[in-house]
Residue frames as qw, qx, qy, qz and C-alpha x, y, z in Angstrom:
[[0.613, -0.760, 0.099, 0.191, -2.07, 15.25, -49.70],
 [0.583, -0.398, 0.411, 0.577, 1.24, 16.64, -50.75],
 [0.165, 0.613, -0.361, -0.683, 2.62, 17.86, -53.99],
 [0.226, 0.220, -0.849, -0.423, 2.57, 14.57, -55.89],
 [0.775, 0.030, 0.249, -0.579, -0.51, 12.46, -56.48],
 [0.484, -0.089, 0.859, 0.142, -0.62, 8.75, -57.18],
 [0.623, 0.560, -0.063, -0.543, -1.37, 8.42, -60.85],
 [0.890, 0.127, 0.406, 0.164, -0.98, 5.57, -63.30],
 [0.348, -0.375, 0.459, 0.727, 1.88, 5.96, -65.75],
 [0.577, 0.731, 0.307, -0.195, 0.99, 7.53, -69.09],
 [0.700, 0.240, 0.300, 0.602, 2.82, 7.96, -72.33],
 [0.122, -0.648, 0.045, 0.751, 4.47, 11.26, -72.98],
 [0.637, 0.713, 0.207, -0.207, 3.41, 12.69, -76.32],
 [0.297, 0.831, -0.451, -0.133, 7.00, 13.35, -77.45],
 [0.025, 0.445, -0.893, 0.068, 8.54, 10.13, -76.11],
 [0.841, -0.048, -0.172, -0.510, 6.29, 7.22, -77.01],
 [0.736, 0.165, -0.639, 0.152, 8.91, 4.60, -76.09],
 [0.237, 0.136, -0.656, 0.703, 9.35, 5.91, -72.53],
 [0.448, -0.674, -0.544, -0.219, 6.89, 5.97, -69.68],
 [0.091, 0.384, -0.403, 0.826, 6.97, 8.67, -67.05],
 [0.498, -0.516, -0.696, 0.041, 5.49, 7.99, -63.64],
 [0.257, -0.787, 0.081, -0.555, 4.35, 10.41, -60.98],
 [0.172, 0.322, -0.771, 0.522, 6.07, 10.11, -57.62],
 [0.593, -0.443, -0.655, -0.151, 4.22, 7.93, -55.14],
 [0.500, -0.813, 0.047, -0.295, 3.66, 8.56, -51.48],
 [0.178, 0.615, -0.702, 0.312, 6.78, 8.30, -49.30],
 [0.663, -0.139, -0.729, 0.101, 7.41, 5.24, -47.16],
 [0.600, -0.753, -0.268, -0.014, 6.83, 5.22, -43.41],
 [0.709, -0.295, -0.049, 0.639, 10.57, 5.68, -42.76],
 [0.316, 0.312, 0.202, 0.873, 10.84, 8.72, -45.02],
 [0.281, -0.725, -0.328, -0.536, 7.79, 10.29, -43.40],
 [0.664, -0.730, -0.092, -0.137, 8.83, 9.69, -39.80],
 [0.799, 0.122, -0.287, 0.514, 12.62, 9.45, -39.74],
 [0.093, 0.570, -0.246, 0.778, 13.02, 12.92, -38.22],
 [0.676, -0.551, 0.064, -0.485, 10.80, 11.87, -35.31],
 [0.968, -0.135, -0.163, 0.133, 12.65, 8.57, -34.81],
 [0.623, 0.327, -0.267, 0.658, 16.05, 10.26, -34.89],
 [0.176, -0.640, 0.181, -0.726, 14.92, 13.00, -32.49],
 [0.826, -0.475, 0.032, -0.301, 13.61, 10.52, -29.93],
 [0.924, 0.038, -0.184, 0.335, 16.74, 8.36, -30.31],
 [0.375, 0.518, -0.256, 0.725, 18.95, 11.41, -29.82],
 [0.442, -0.638, 0.161, -0.610, 17.06, 12.42, -26.69],
 [0.944, -0.316, -0.045, -0.085, 17.30, 8.92, -25.23],
 [0.800, 0.208, -0.214, 0.520, 21.02, 8.70, -25.94],
 [0.101, 0.626, -0.216, 0.742, 21.53, 12.16, -24.46],
 [0.660, -0.588, 0.119, -0.453, 19.69, 11.26, -21.26],
 [0.975, -0.123, -0.112, 0.150, 21.64, 7.99, -21.04],
 [0.608, 0.385, -0.242, 0.651, 24.95, 9.80, -21.45],
 [0.193, -0.664, 0.200, -0.694, 23.95, 12.40, -18.88],
 [0.849, -0.459, 0.028, -0.260, 23.12, 9.60, -16.45],
 [0.925, 0.056, -0.151, 0.343, 26.53, 8.00, -17.02],
 [0.314, 0.649, -0.242, 0.649, 28.38, 11.21, -16.28],
 [0.635, -0.511, -0.445, 0.370, 29.79, 11.16, -12.74],
 [0.017, -0.943, 0.045, -0.330, 30.06, 14.56, -11.21],
 [0.459, 0.380, -0.569, 0.567, 33.30, 15.32, -9.45],
 [0.577, -0.599, -0.527, 0.175, 32.97, 14.69, -5.73],
 [0.123, -0.936, 0.096, -0.314, 33.32, 17.71, -3.53],
 [0.498, 0.381, -0.622, 0.469, 36.75, 17.74, -1.92],
 [0.679, -0.584, -0.436, 0.092, 36.62, 16.58, 1.66],
 [0.021, -0.834, 0.288, -0.470, 37.79, 19.17, 4.11],
 [0.579, 0.068, -0.687, 0.434, 40.30, 18.02, 6.63],
 [0.505, -0.787, -0.354, -0.013, 39.19, 18.44, 10.21],
 [0.027, 0.868, -0.308, 0.389, 40.97, 21.18, 12.08],
 [0.610, 0.114, -0.676, 0.397, 43.83, 19.79, 14.16],
 [0.561, -0.735, -0.375, 0.073, 43.21, 19.82, 17.87],
 [0.017, -0.931, 0.257, -0.260, 44.93, 22.64, 19.70],
 [0.652, 0.274, -0.591, 0.388, 48.40, 21.68, 20.81],
 [0.672, -0.691, -0.258, 0.062, 48.66, 21.08, 24.50],
 [0.111, 0.844, -0.389, 0.352, 51.08, 23.39, 26.17],
 [0.820, -0.044, -0.492, 0.288, 53.83, 21.59, 28.04],
 [0.093, 0.524, -0.385, 0.754, 54.42, 24.28, 30.60]]
């Protein structure tokens, strides 16, 4: 699975004092961090959207009653 395979270290023919190792399999965090961050971002986004108060609609003043004529 993947590009790199688990292999025991072996001596390089040109560098007998050094050992080169193949890359191992990634940790759980490296394999799944994009999923964790996506879910966390969605949860934070929904929480922020829930905290956002929409502006109340302006209350309309009732029409004044017709003025009584004094005649």
